[in-house]
C-alpha positions as CSV (number, residue, x, y, z in Angstrom):
1,X,139.4,166.4,279.8
2,X,136.0,164.3,281.0
3,X,134.4,165.2,277.6
4,X,137.3,164.3,275.6
5,X,137.2,160.7,277.3
6,X,133.5,160.8,276.8
7,X,133.8,161.3,273.0
8,X,136.9,158.2,272.5
9,X,134.5,155.6,274.7
10,X,131.2,156.5,272.7
11,X,133.7,156.1,269.2
12,X,135.4,152.7,270.5
13,X,131.9,151.8,271.1
14,X,130.6,152.4,268.1
15,X,133.6,151.4,266.0
16,X,133.2,147.9,268.1
17,X,129.5,148.0,267.7
18,X,130.4,148.2,263.4
19,X,132.7,145.7,263.4
20,X,130.6,142.9,265.1
21,X,127.3,143.4,262.9
22,X,129.8,143.8,259.9
23,X,130.5,139.9,260.7
24,X,127.9,139.0,261.5
25,X,126.4,139.8,258.5
26,X,129.0,138.2,256.5
27,X,128.5,134.9,258.7
28,X,124.3,135.1,258.1
29,X,124.8,135.7,254.5
30,X,126.7,132.4,253.9
31,X,127.8,134.4,250.2
32,X,131.1,133.8,248.5
33,X,132.3,136.6,246.6
34,X,132.2,136.8,242.8
35,X,134.6,134.6,241.7
36,X,136.0,136.3,238.0
37,X,138.1,133.2,237.8
38,X,138.9,131.2,234.2
39,X,139.7,127.7,234.9
40,X,141.9,126.4,232.0
41,X,141.8,122.6,231.2
42,X,144.5,120.2,231.1
43,X,144.6,120.1,227.2
44,X,141.9,117.8,227.1
45,X,142.6,115.6,223.4
46,X,139.5,114.3,223.0
47,X,138.0,117.7,222.8
48,X,139.9,120.7,222.2
49,X,137.7,122.9,223.8
50,X,139.7,123.9,226.5
51,X,139.9,127.5,227.9
52,X,142.7,129.4,227.6
53,X,142.1,132.8,228.5
54,X,145.9,134.0,228.9
55,X,147.0,132.7,226.1
56,X,148.4,135.8,224.1
57,X,147.3,134.5,221.0
58,X,143.7,134.8,221.8
59,X,142.0,138.0,222.1
60,X,138.1,138.4,222.4
61,X,137.4,139.2,218.8
62,X,138.8,137.0,215.4
63,X,141.6,138.3,215.9
64,X,143.8,135.2,217.0
65,X,142.0,132.8,213.9
66,X,144.6,131.1,211.5
67,X,142.7,131.2,208.9
68,X,140.7,134.5,206.9
69,X,137.3,134.8,206.2
70,X,136.0,137.7,204.0
71,X,133.0,137.8,205.9
72,X,134.6,138.8,209.1
73,X,136.1,141.8,207.7
74,X,133.5,144.2,209.5
75,X,133.6,145.5,212.3
76,X,131.2,145.0,214.8
77,X,133.2,145.0,217.7
78,X,131.6,148.3,218.7
79,X,128.1,147.3,218.1
80,X,125.6,148.2,220.5
81,X,122.7,146.2,219.3
82,X,120.4,145.7,221.7
83,X,119.1,141.9,222.3
84,X,115.8,142.5,224.8
85,X,116.3,139.5,227.4
86,X,119.7,138.9,226.4
87,X,121.2,140.2,230.0
88,X,121.7,137.0,232.1
89,X,124.7,137.8,233.8
90,X,126.4,133.9,235.1
91,X,129.3,133.2,233.6
92,X,128.9,129.6,233.9
93,X,130.1,127.6,231.0
94,X,130.9,124.4,230.7
95,X,131.2,123.5,227.6
96,X,134.1,121.0,227.3
97,X,133.5,117.1,228.0
98,X,136.3,116.1,230.1
99,X,135.7,119.4,232.4
100,X,136.8,122.4,230.4
101,X,135.1,125.4,231.2
102,X,134.7,129.1,232.8
103,X,133.8,128.6,236.3
104,X,130.6,129.6,237.2
105,X,130.6,132.6,240.0
106,X,128.2,133.4,242.5
107,X,127.0,137.3,242.7
108,X,125.8,137.7,246.2
109,X,123.0,139.2,246.9
110,X,119.2,138.2,247.2
111,X,116.1,139.9,245.2
112,X,112.8,140.0,246.5
113,X,109.7,138.4,244.6
114,X,106.3,138.8,245.0
115,X,104.8,135.4,246.4
116,X,101.8,133.7,243.7
117,X,100.1,130.6,244.6
118,X,100.6,127.1,243.9
119,X,99.9,124.3,242.4
120,X,100.5,121.2,242.8
121,X,101.0,118.4,239.9
122,X,101.3,114.6,240.8
123,X,104.7,112.6,240.9
124,X,104.9,110.0,238.2
125,X,105.8,106.3,238.7
126,X,110.2,105.4,240.2
127,X,111.2,102.2,238.2
128,X,114.6,101.6,239.3
129,X,117.3,100.4,236.1
130,X,121.5,99.0,237.0
131,X,123.4,102.0,237.5
132,X,126.8,102.6,235.1
133,X,130.5,103.2,236.1
134,X,131.7,105.8,238.7
135,X,135.7,106.2,238.6
136,X,138.2,106.3,240.9
137,X,141.1,108.6,240.8
138,X,144.3,107.4,241.9
139,X,148.1,108.4,240.6
140,X,148.0,105.6,238.2
141,X,149.5,106.2,234.3
142,X,147.1,107.3,231.7
143,X,145.9,104.0,229.5
144,X,143.7,103.3,226.8
145,X,142.2,100.5,227.4
146,X,138.6,100.3,227.3
147,X,135.8,101.0,230.6
148,X,135.0,97.4,232.3
149,X,131.1,97.6,232.0
150,X,130.1,94.8,233.8
151,X,132.4,96.0,237.2
152,X,132.1,98.9,236.5
153,X,135.5,100.4,236.8
154,X,136.5,103.1,234.4
155,X,139.3,103.7,232.8
156,X,140.9,104.8,229.6
157,X,137.6,105.3,226.7
158,X,138.1,104.8,223.1
159,X,137.5,106.1,219.5
160,X,133.7,104.8,218.6
161,X,134.8,103.7,215.0
162,X,131.2,103.3,213.9
163,X,130.0,107.0,215.8
164,X,133.5,108.3,213.8
165,X,132.0,106.6,210.2
166,X,128.5,108.5,210.6
167,X,130.2,111.5,211.8
168,X,132.5,111.7,208.4
169,X,129.3,111.4,206.5
170,X,128.1,114.4,207.6
171,X,131.3,115.5,204.7
172,X,130.8,115.7,201.2
173,X,133.4,116.5,198.2
174,X,131.8,120.3,198.1
175,X,133.0,121.0,201.7
176,X,136.8,120.6,201.0
177,X,138.5,123.7,201.3
178,X,135.8,126.0,203.6
179,X,136.7,128.3,205.9
180,X,133.6,127.9,208.9
181,X,133.0,130.5,211.3
182,X,132.3,129.0,214.9
183,X,130.9,132.1,217.9
184,X,131.6,130.6,220.7
185,X,131.9,132.2,224.7
186,X,134.9,130.7,225.5
187,X,138.5,131.0,224.2
188,X,140.0,128.3,222.6
189,X,143.4,126.8,220.6
190,X,143.2,128.2,217.2
191,X,145.8,125.3,216.6
192,X,145.1,121.5,217.9
193,X,145.9,118.2,216.5
194,X,141.9,117.8,216.5
195,X,141.7,120.7,214.2
196,X,144.8,119.4,211.7
197,X,143.0,116.0,211.9
198,X,139.7,117.4,211.1
199,X,140.8,119.3,208.3
200,X,143.3,116.2,206.8
201,X,139.9,113.8,206.9
202,X,137.6,116.7,205.0
203,X,139.5,119.5,203.9
204,X,137.4,121.8,206.3
205,X,138.5,124.3,208.3
206,X,137.3,126.1,211.7
207,X,137.6,130.0,212.0
208,X,136.9,130.9,215.6
209,X,134.7,134.3,216.8
210,X,134.9,134.9,220.7
211,X,131.7,136.6,222.3
212,X,131.6,137.7,226.3
213,X,129.2,134.4,227.7
214,X,126.7,137.9,229.0
215,X,126.7,139.7,225.6
216,X,126.2,136.3,223.8
217,X,123.6,137.5,221.7
218,X,123.7,140.6,221.6
219,X,127.2,140.0,219.6
220,X,125.3,137.4,217.3
221,X,122.4,140.2,216.4
222,X,125.2,142.7,215.6
223,X,127.1,140.3,213.6
224,X,124.0,139.5,212.2
225,X,123.1,143.0,211.5
226,X,127.3,143.8,209.6
227,X,126.2,140.6,207.6
228,X,128.8,138.4,208.9
229,X,126.9,136.0,210.3
230,X,128.8,132.7,211.6
231,X,127.8,129.3,210.2
232,X,127.7,128.1,213.7
233,X,126.6,129.3,217.3
234,X,127.6,127.2,219.9
235,X,125.2,128.0,223.2
236,X,123.9,127.6,227.0
237,X,120.2,126.7,227.4
238,X,120.2,130.2,228.7
239,X,121.6,131.9,225.7
240,X,118.6,129.7,223.9
241,X,115.6,131.6,224.5
242,X,116.6,135.1,223.7
243,X,118.3,134.2,220.3
244,X,114.6,132.6,219.8
245,X,113.4,135.2,220.3
246,X,114.9,138.0,218.6
247,X,114.6,135.4,215.1
248,X,118.6,134.6,215.4
249,X,118.6,131.6,214.6
250,X,116.9,129.2,212.1
251,X,114.7,125.7,211.2
252,X,117.4,123.4,211.6
253,X,115.1,120.8,208.7
254,X,115.4,123.9,206.0
255,X,119.5,123.5,205.6
256,X,120.6,119.9,204.2
257,X,121.9,119.2,206.9
258,X,121.0,114.6,207.5
259,X,119.7,115.1,211.3
260,X,118.5,111.4,210.8
261,X,121.4,109.8,212.2
262,X,121.2,108.3,215.7
263,X,124.3,110.4,217.0
264,X,122.2,112.8,218.0
265,X,120.9,113.5,221.2
266,X,117.3,114.3,220.1
267,X,115.9,114.0,223.8
268,X,117.8,117.4,224.4
269,X,116.8,118.5,220.8
270,X,113.6,118.3,222.3
271,X,113.9,120.9,224.6
272,X,115.3,123.2,221.4
273,X,112.3,123.0,218.8
274,X,109.5,125.5,219.0
275,X,106.6,125.4,217.1
276,X,107.7,122.4,215.4
277,X,111.4,124.4,214.0
278,X,114.4,122.1,215.1
279,X,116.6,125.0,216.3
280,X,119.3,123.2,218.4
281,X,121.5,120.5,217.6
282,X,123.2,117.9,220.6
283,X,125.3,115.5,219.8
284,X,125.3,111.9,222.1
285,X,128.7,112.2,224.5
286,X,130.0,115.9,223.4
287,X,130.6,119.3,224.9
288,X,126.6,119.9,224.6
289,X,126.3,118.4,228.4
290,X,127.3,119.8,231.5
291,X,126.8,117.4,234.0
292,X,126.1,117.3,238.3
293,X,128.0,114.7,240.3
294,X,129.1,113.7,243.7
295,X,133.2,114.3,244.2
296,X,134.4,112.4,247.3
297,X,137.4,112.1,249.3
298,X,138.1,108.4,249.0
299,X,141.3,108.5,251.3
300,X,139.1,109.8,254.1
301,X,136.7,107.2,254.1
302,X,139.0,104.4,254.3
303,X,140.7,106.4,256.9
304,X,137.4,106.1,258.6
305,X,136.5,102.4,257.9
306,X,133.0,103.6,255.7
307,X,131.5,102.5,252.5
308,X,132.2,105.2,250.3
309,X,129.8,106.1,247.7
310,X,131.6,104.5,244.3
311,X,130.6,100.9,246.4
312,X,127.4,101.9,247.3
313,X,126.5,102.9,243.7
314,X,127.9,100.4,242.2
315,X,126.4,98.3,244.5
316,X,123.0,100.0,243.4
317,X,122.3,101.6,246.4
318,X,123.6,105.3,245.5
319,X,120.4,107.5,247.2
320,X,119.5,110.2,249.2
321,X,119.3,108.0,252.6
322,X,123.1,106.4,252.0
323,X,124.3,109.7,250.7
324,X,123.2,110.9,254.4
325,X,124.4,108.4,255.9
326,X,128.0,108.5,254.1
327,X,128.2,112.1,255.5
328,X,126.6,111.4,258.4
329,X,129.5,108.6,258.6
330,X,133.1,111.1,258.4
331,X,131.3,114.3,259.7
332,X,133.2,116.0,262.6
333,X,132.5,119.6,263.2
334,X,134.3,119.8,266.2
335,X,137.2,118.4,264.0
336,X,136.8,120.6,261.1
337,X,135.5,118.6,258.8
338,X,131.8,118.5,257.4
339,X,130.4,115.6,255.8
340,X,129.2,117.2,252.7
341,X,129.1,120.8,250.2
342,X,126.4,121.4,247.5
343,X,127.7,124.0,245.1
344,X,124.5,124.6,243.4
345,X,121.4,123.7,245.4
346,X,118.8,125.1,242.7
347,X,120.5,122.3,240.3
348,X,119.7,119.6,243.5
349,X,116.5,119.9,243.4
350,X,116.4,117.7,240.1
351,X,117.2,115.0,242.3
352,X,113.6,114.2,243.1
353,X,112.7,112.8,240.1
354,X,111.8,116.2,237.6
355,X,113.4,119.0,236.5
356,X,112.3,122.6,237.8
357,X,111.3,123.5,234.7
358,X,110.1,121.3,231.7
359,X,109.8,122.6,228.2
360,X,109.3,121.2,224.3
361,X,107.5,122.1,221.4
362,X,105.4,125.2,222.3
363,X,105.6,124.9,226.3
364,X,107.5,126.1,229.4
365,X,106.1,124.9,232.6
366,X,106.7,125.6,236.3
367,X,106.7,122.7,238.3
368,X,109.0,123.8,241.5
369,X,105.3,123.1,243.6
370,X,105.3,120.0,242.2
371,X,106.2,117.4,245.7
372,X,109.4,116.3,244.5
373,X,111.0,119.4,244.4
374,X,109.7,120.4,247.5
375,X,110.6,116.8,248.1
376,X,114.3,117.9,247.2
377,X,114.3,120.9,248.7
378,X,113.5,119.5,252.0
379,X,116.6,117.2,251.8
380,X,118.7,120.3,251.1
381,X,117.6,122.0,254.1
382,X,117.7,119.1,256.6
383,X,121.2,118.0,255.5
384,X,122.4,121.9,256.7
385,X,119.8,122.8,259.2
386,X,119.0,119.5,260.8
387,X,121.9,116.8,260.3
388,X,124.3,119.9,260.2
389,X,126.7,117.9,257.6
390,X,127.5,120.7,255.5
391,X,129.0,124.3,255.8
392,X,126.9,126.6,254.0
393,X,127.2,127.7,250.4
394,X,131.3,129.5,251.2
395,X,134.1,128.0,249.2
396,X,131.9,125.0,248.2
397,X,135.0,123.6,245.7
398,X,137.5,125.0,247.9
399,X,136.1,123.3,251.3
400,X,136.7,119.5,249.4
401,X,140.0,120.2,248.1
402,X,141.4,121.1,251.6
403,X,139.2,118.1,253.1
404,X,137.3,120.5,255.2
405,X,134.2,118.3,253.2
406,X,134.2,114.8,252.9
407,X,131.4,115.2,249.7
408,X,130.6,118.0,246.9
409,X,127.7,118.0,245.0
410,X,129.3,119.6,242.3
411,X,129.1,120.1,238.0
412,X,131.8,118.1,235.9
413,X,133.9,120.5,234.3
414,X,135.3,120.8,237.9
415,X,137.9,118.7,237.9
416,X,139.4,120.8,235.3
417,X,143.4,121.1,236.3
418,X,142.9,125.2,237.4
419,X,140.0,124.5,240.0
420,X,140.6,123.3,243.2
421,X,139.3,119.7,242.9
422,X,142.3,118.6,240.6
423,X,144.5,120.7,243.5
424,X,142.5,117.7,246.0
425,X,145.7,116.2,247.6
426,X,143.8,113.1,248.7
427,X,142.6,110.4,246.2
428,X,138.9,111.1,245.0
429,X,136.7,109.5,243.1
430,X,133.8,110.9,240.9
431,X,130.1,109.7,240.4
432,X,126.4,110.8,239.7
433,X,124.9,112.6,241.8
434,X,122.0,110.9,244.1
435,X,118.6,110.7,243.3
436,X,115.5,110.3,245.5
437,X,115.2,106.8,246.7
438,X,113.1,104.5,244.1
439,X,113.4,107.6,241.8
440,X,115.9,105.8,238.4
441,X,119.2,106.9,238.7
442,X,119.3,109.9,235.9
443,X,122.0,112.4,235.4
444,X,121.1,115.8,236.1
445,X,122.2,117.8,232.5
446,X,122.9,121.5,231.8
447,X,122.1,121.4,228.3
448,X,124.0,122.7,225.4
449,X,123.4,122.8,221.5
450,X,124.5,124.5,217.9
451,X,122.7,126.3,216.4
452,X,122.5,128.1,212.7
453,X,122.4,132.0,212.8
454,X,120.5,133.7,210.3
455,X,122.7,135.0,207.2
456,X,124.6,131.9,207.8
457,X,127.3,130.5,204.3
458,X,127.9,127.5,204.9
459,X,125.4,126.1,207.6
460,X,125.8,122.3,206.7
461,X,130.0,122.3,206.6
462,X,129.6,124.4,209.8
463,X,127.6,121.7,211.8
464,X,129.3,118.7,210.1
465,X,132.6,120.4,211.6
466,X,130.8,121.5,214.8
467,X,129.8,117.6,215.3
468,X,133.6,116.5,214.5
469,X,135.1,119.2,217.1
470,X,132.6,118.7,219.6
471,X,132.4,115.0,219.8
472,X,134.6,112.6,221.9
473,X,134.4,109.7,219.3
474,X,136.2,111.4,216.3
475,X,139.9,111.5,217.7
476,X,142.6,110.4,219.9
477,X,146.4,110.8,220.1
478,X,148.5,108.8,217.6
479,X,151.0,108.6,220.7
480,X,150.3,106.6,223.4
481,X,150.4,108.9,226.5
482,X,153.2,109.6,228.6
483,X,153.4,109.7,232.6
484,X,151.2,112.5,233.7
485,X,153.3,115.3,236.0
486,X,151.3,114.9,239.4
487,X,152.5,118.4,239.7
488,X,149.7,119.6,237.3
489,X,147.6,116.1,237.8
490,X,147.9,114.6,240.9
491,X,145.0,112.4,240.7
492,X,143.6,111.3,237.6
493,X,143.8,111.0,234.0
494,X,142.0,113.0,231.5
495,X,141.3,109.1,230.2
496,X,139.4,107.5,232.9
497,X,137.3,111.1,233.1
498,X,136.3,110.8,229.5
499,X,135.0,107.4,230.3
500,X,132.6,108.3,233.0
501,X,131.4,111.1,231.1
502,X,130.4,108.9,228.3
503,X,128.6,106.6,231.3
504,X,127.0,109.4,232.2
505,X,125.5,110.1,229.0
506,X,124.4,106.3,228.5
507,X,121.8,107.6,231.9
508,X,118.5,108.5,231.8
509,X,119.1,112.1,232.3
510,X,116.9,114.9,233.6
511,X,117.4,118.5,232.0
512,X,118.0,121.6,234.4
513,X,117.0,124.2,232.7
514,X,116.4,126.2,235.2
515,X,118.7,129.6,234.4
516,X,117.5,129.7,231.4
517,X,114.3,130.7,232.7
518,X,114.8,132.1,235.7
519,X,117.6,134.7,234.6
520,X,115.7,135.7,230.8
521,X,115.4,139.7,230.8
522,X,117.9,140.0,234.0
523,X,115.3,141.0,236.6
524,X,116.3,137.5,238.8
525,X,119.5,135.4,239.2
526,X,119.8,132.2,239.5
527,X,122.5,132.3,242.3
528,X,120.1,134.2,244.1
529,X,117.4,131.5,243.9
530,X,120.1,128.9,244.9
531,X,121.0,130.3,247.9
532,X,117.1,130.9,249.1
533,X,117.1,127.8,249.1
534,X,120.0,126.6,251.0
535,X,119.1,129.0,253.9
536,X,115.3,129.2,254.0
537,X,115.4,126.9,256.9
538,X,111.9,124.3,257.7
539,X,110.2,126.7,258.3
540,X,110.8,129.0,255.3
541,X,110.6,126.3,252.7
542,X,106.9,126.6,251.5
543,X,107.1,130.7,251.5
544,X,110.6,130.8,249.9
545,X,109.0,128.1,247.5
546,X,106.0,130.5,246.8
547,X,108.6,133.1,245.9
548,X,110.3,131.7,243.5
549,X,107.3,130.2,242.1
550,X,106.2,133.7,241.4
551,X,109.2,135.1,239.8
552,X,110.1,132.3,237.5
553,X,105.9,132.6,236.5
554,X,106.7,136.0,235.4
555,X,109.9,134.9,233.2
556,X,107.9,132.4,231.4
557,X,104.9,134.6,231.2
558,X,107.8,137.2,229.9
559,X,109.0,134.7,227.2
560,X,105.7,132.9,225.9
561,X,104.2,136.7,225.3
562,X,107.7,137.1,223.4
563,X,108.1,134.3,221.1
564,X,104.5,134.1,219.9
């Protein structure tokens, strides 16, 4: 009897110990479970690139297409053609200009990398420029009036007719009646008013083919090998290196497409140039960019009598210092409220004034040891470990939506209606992410682009249709928008967000290309990098930075070797 009691007592103590350890590990890691949900956008009329993964009309191949292309009759769904290096495992798609996106998931678990030597580069000079508009989302009706560039009051955008004329100049009579094929990594409606307008104005139709984000290069390679190349492949920056490495795309200068129009963003296109070859096309004010922004709960700022980020942005006073002041003004952990949250701390490193990676024609540079990056890393850790104005990395969007966090450094795709941001019960606003004091106010962008795969049958028509399809300046609804259903759209309308998105394109840009390098080859994860930045603590910054600098150098060396 005594023996039985001892055994039971021992087992009970063991069970309590295991549960305690599990809870401690969960708290210490501060990581959320991967979110495999795919957000659905609110019928974005300006881009028609919203996601609809549950729509029964869509499939993961081409069966949902409404037009026929004989070139696509080859069955490649079972193709196992491998593309080395195309094993990226983060699905953070940001293709819609007003938040259309496949949500980025955050896998748990940190990987360990070997440290390497540090190299320090000198920071460049800083300038100050006049800020553009931010927006405050209210419960007003949608409008179609222009953005007030003087006061920064962002209301409805209007179509830039001069831009549309240039887009239409890309088409010619020989393209009429053609159906062009797009390979994309998210679901889109096969029918929309914008596609109808494209056909009416140009005579060109679009047929979509779908490729999973993680196997985009494999799918493209399979189509090429099956002599069924799409005319255009719409890629994320993460997919660029594998495509180039395997020789899957052609120099755009080999086509007769007019690359000289000022509607194209040559700054971004230079990032996708290699050995003098133009391999990627990027259009201004289009789906070709996802921006890092700061959301803020206007209602809480008003209730606390504190100056909000929107006011500071309009006064030209928005930077790290004022961001911290805002966070401290509303921070009250005892009441279950924190000043700010950070969705991806790795991207915020760019707010120091330089990207983690610099890329151009024939070079890739690791900037991780740049003093500006280290300053940003230090600021991130001070927010969490010293000032204690953030909860950590767990449930960033949900924390903001529920008022647990008053500000969120997030991404522009997050304002889609299926994302937590859109369900925020209070009034909220959005401004660009703050930069370091003295740094030119800049928009941090993760660029996207379009390329022409080898074997494309209609490259010129495909590129022209792509520009029309992705641009915000080619289409607007003919009918006046009706009052928004606030059950689905609580505090904003698409016109206001479109205007804010367009203003980001007008700012100087800092490209974030880190994920495209870190994840090349599938050995390292950008989310492991992000977690390590945030959780390193003040004393661990240098060692963690050295570790990841070495990991990035390994990836760059691999890419440079394979590219050459």
